[in-house]
N, C-alpha and C positions, 0 to 999 in steps of 0.2 A: 473949877479951874481947868484950863486946857493944857495938855502936855505940849511942851515946846518942841519935842522931837517927832511925835507922830500925830499930834492934833487931837488925841482922844480927850473927851470930857471926863474929868474926875470929880469926885465929891470933895467938898471943902475939908481941909485938914489932912488930906492924904499927902504923904511925903514922896511916894513913888507912884508912877503911872500904872494903872491897872491893866494897860494893854501891852506896853513895851518894857515896863520896869524902870524906865529912866526917872531920875529925880524930877518932880513936878516943876520945881523952880528953874530947871535948866532950859535955856532957850538956845537951841542950835539950829533953828530953821526960821526963815522969815514967814510972816503970815501968808504971803502969796503961795509959798510952796508947802505950807503946813499940811494941807490935805492931799497933796499930789502923791499919787501912787505910780510907781514905775516898774517896768520890766525892761532890762537892758540885755541885748543879745548882740555881742560884737559891736558893729557900727549902727545897729538898729535899736531904737528906744521907743517903747510904747508908753504913753502917758495918758491916763484917763482918770482924773479926779471925779468925773461924772460922764455919762454917756453923751451929753451934748457937746463936750469940749475935748473929746478923745483925739489925740494926735499920734502920728508915727514919725519919728525923727530918723532919717536915713542919711548918714554921713553929714550931719548938721543941717540937713534940709528938712523942714517941717511940712508934713502933708496931713491934711485932715483925714481921720479914719473913715468917716462916712463917704468921702470922695473915693477912697480906695475901693470900698465895697461896691459903690455904684459902677465904677469902671470895670471891676471884676465881673459884675453881673452882665454888663453890656458885652464884654468879651466872651462870656459863656454862652450868651444867646447867639453871637456870631459863629462860635465854634460848633454850635449845634447844627448849622447849615453847611459846614464844611464836610468833606469826606471823612467819616469816622471809621469806616471799615472798608476793606477791600476783599471781595469774594472771588475766589478762583473757580472759574467755570470750565469744565472739561467735557467735551462731546466729540465723539468720533475721532479721538486722538488729537483734537485741536484744543488748545488752552487759551482762555481769554479772561481778562480781569473786569470786574464790575465793582465800581465804587458806590457806596451808599452813605448818606448822611444820617443825622439823628432822626429826621422826619421819616425817611424811608425805613430806618431801623424800627421805628414805632409802628408803622402801618403796613409794612411789607413791600415787596417788589415783584410786580408782574405775576401775581398769583401765589407767590411765596408769602407765608405768614410773617408777621413781625412781632416784636416784643413791645406791647403797649406801654410797658414800664418806662420806655425811653422818653415818652412825652414829658415825664417829670424833669428830665434834663433841660427842658425848655421852661417849664413852669416854675421851677425853683429859683433860677436867677431873676426871672420877672418878679416873683414875690419879694425877693430880697431887695431889688431895686425900688419897688413901690414902698417897701418898709422904710428905707432910708430917705427916699425922696419926699414922702408924705407923712413923716413921723408925727408932726404936730397934729395934723388933721386926724390921723388914725388914733392917737392917744385920746382925743376928745370923744371919739365914737366907740372905741374898743378899749375898755379899761385894762384888759390883759396885756396890751402892748406897752403900757407905761412902765418904764424901767426895765423892759425885757429886750431892748434892742439887740445887744450883743448875744444874749442867750438864744434868741430866735435865729440870728444870722449864723451862729455857730452850729446850731442844730441843722439849719438849712444846708450849709456847706458840707457838713459831715454826711447828711442824708444823700446829697448829690454825688459825693464820692462813692458811697456804697451802691447807689443806683447805677452808676457808670460801670462798676465792676460786675454787677448783676446782669446788666444788659450785654456786656461782653461775653459772659458765660452763656447767657440765653442765646445770643447770636451763634455761638459755637454749636449749640444743639440744633438750632433751626437750620443752619446751613452745613451741618455735618462736619464741623471743624475746618471747612475750607475758608477760613477767614483770617485776615491780618489787620493790624491796627494802622490806621492812617493818621494824617495830621490832626484832624478834629478830635480824635480820641486822646492823643498825647497833650494837645493844648488844653482840653477840658480837664484832664487829670492834673496838669500843672496848675491851672487856675484854681481848682478846688483845693489843692494842697496849700498853696500860698495864702489864699483868702481865708481858708479854715484856720491856719496857724495864727494869722494876724487877728482873726476874730476871737480865738481862744485867749490870745494874749490880752486883748482889750477887755474881754469878759473878766479875766482874773484881776486885771488892774483896776477896773471899775468896782469890783467887789472887795477891794481893800488889800489885794496881794501886794507885797513889797519885796519883789524878787529882783536881785541883781545878778545877772549872769554876764561876765565879761567886762566890757568897758565900764570904767568908773564914771560917776557923775558928781555934781556939786553936792547933792543931797544924800550921797551914799554914806552909810555908817561904817566906821572903821572895823576891820576884822579883828576879833579878839585874839585868835590863834592862827597866824598865817599858815596856810596849807602849803606843803611842798609840791610844787607844780613843775613838771618837766622831767620825764624819765631819761636816764642815760641812753645814748644812741643805740648801744648794743641791746638794750631791753626793748626799745621801740622797733628795732629792725626786724625782730622775729614776727610779731603780730602783723606789722605792716607788710613785710615780705610775704607772709602767709596769705594775706588778703589779696595781694596782687596775683599770686599763684591761683587762688580760688577763682578770681575773675577770669583768668586765662583758661582754667580747666572747665569753667562753665560753658565756654564756646567750643570745647572739644566734644567728641562723641560721648554722650552720656548713656545712651541705650542703643542696642541693635535689635531690630525686629526681623525675624525670619519670615520672609514673604511666603515661602512654600507652606509653612505651618499656618499662617494667617488665612490664606485662601484655600487651604486644604489640598494643595497640589501634591505635596509629599504623601499625604494619607491616601489619596486616590490611587497613586501608583503602588503604594505599599499594600493597599487592600486587594489589588489585582495580582499581587505577588510578583510585580515587575521591579527589578532593580535598575535604577536609572543613574549610574555613577556619572554619566556625562551631563546630567541635567544641572546646569549652573544658573540658579536664579539669584540675582543680586539682592542682598538684604537692604533694609532701610536703616540708615544711621541717623539718629536724632541727637542734637546738642541740647544743652540746658535751655537755650533760647527756644528751640522747637517745642520743648515740653511746656513752656509758658504760653507761646502763641499758637501751638498746634502745627502740624505739617500740612500746609495748605495743598501741596501737590498730591499727596497721597491720602488726604482726608482724615488723618489721625487727630483726635481732639486734644485740647490743651489740658495741662494739669496745674492748677493754681498754686499748689504747694511749692512749685519750682521758684516762685518769687522769692522765697526765703533764701535760697542759695545765691541769688543775685544781690539782695538787699543787705545780707549779713556782712560780706566783705566790704561793700560800699560804706556801711555804717562804721565798720572798724577803721577804715582809712580816714573817714571824717572825724571819728573819735580821737585818734592820735594826732591828726593834723590841726585840730581845733582845741586841743587840751589846754593851751595857755589862754585862748580866747574865752573859753567858757569856764575858766578857773576850776578845773577838775583836778583834785589832788591825786597823788600817785596811787594811793590805796584804792580809792573809788574807781579810778581809771582801770586798774588791773582787775577789779571785781567785775565791772561791766564787760570788759573785754573777754574774760573767762566765760562769763554767762553767755555771751553771743556765740562763742565757739562751741560751747556745750549745746546750745539750741540747735546749731548746725548738725552736731552729732546725732541729736534726737531725731531731726528731720530726715536723716539719711535712710534709716530702716523704714520709716513711715512712707517715704517716697518709693522705696523698693516694693513695699506691699501694694501701693496704689498702681504701680506698673502692672503687677499681676492681674489686677482687676480691670484696668483700663484697656490693656492690650491682650486680654484673654490668656495671660500667662506666657505670652510669646516674647516678652521683653527680656533681654539679657543685658547686664550692666556693662558699660563701656569704659574706655580709658579715663574719660573726664570724671566719671563717678568715682572710680577707684582712687584717682589722684586726690579728689576732694575729700574722700573719706580719710585718707592718710594725713592730709594737711590739717583737716579739722581736729583730728585726734592729737597730733603732735603739737599744734598751736595751743590747744586747750591745756595740755600737760605743761608746756613751756610757760604759759601765762600763769598757771597755778603755781609753778615753781617760783617764778619771780615774785608772786604775791607773798608766798611763805617767807622768802628771803627778805623782802622789804618789811614784812611784819616783824621778823626777828630783829632787824636793825632798829626798827622803831621802838620796840620794847626794851632793847639793851642800850639805846641811845647812841648806837654806832653810826 
């Protein structure tokens, strides 16, 4: 007998489904939707009862999943030949910019070496396009492909994302940090993220996941214990306000580097016993963004850990802005929020230690870093306090 709720096949005589626990005789779904597995995220719904019929519903418009992946692959190939990086060249006091695309990043530029790993940014989207375009032919010749469409595409998109960040880091080393991100880099990053998320969703859906996040659908099951969603405005204001402050502080000066120490100017005069009080050498001030992308003008390399200080407040704002869309109850919301702020606190001393290594101990912490440290600490304490208060109200029934 088949379960009317989830479609699971049960042995004769069973009163309850061995998969979902529903009474076997209960029929709450039509045969057409019996095997459908869905993932609903806001206005986006992924449906894949099998890999051949996977669809993505965006605002009630149905798009075939394999079409999305093929378009994403074509866009990734195009982005590979757009300017991915800009290199700042300085000679005889004259500055000039040189843009390079993925091909140049792979094979080098005018005698300068390249990162051959970048060629995978071209090969991965081509492989994914071929996989979806010639699925039937590949399945007859390569047994491994059969039933592995979303698995292979997910691995491919994740690998491409990692390769992109690796090439970015490698380019910093090759061109001594005088490098910035151009249109091709950001487009590639965006395409890999979106296509990767859709691929993971289809993979989970095709493998039997029945996850409902946000918008309801006809086949959604009723929630047994409705979660309390929507924190009071005064509770939301603190973490959201803190996140805005953290974003502002990120673009203030995070570190100050003493040029006289970096280039040994101060030690030269000191070694000669010469006191130069009138020697005024301007220091380099770097914001959080500089620590991500590097200081192209002065040649200081990027520090990848800085991404966390940008992504955490963005994630916080998204978390509170979408709490009703993703149906996140208050307790879980506060726990996740507190964890994010605590992660920021942990990253701060790690970042400071990395400054010592990256800039030969010459980096001193600036206003933006100090503001962020204070805001992270206060926001974590406030969020923890709200969690305790909410927990007490929940246990006492107040």
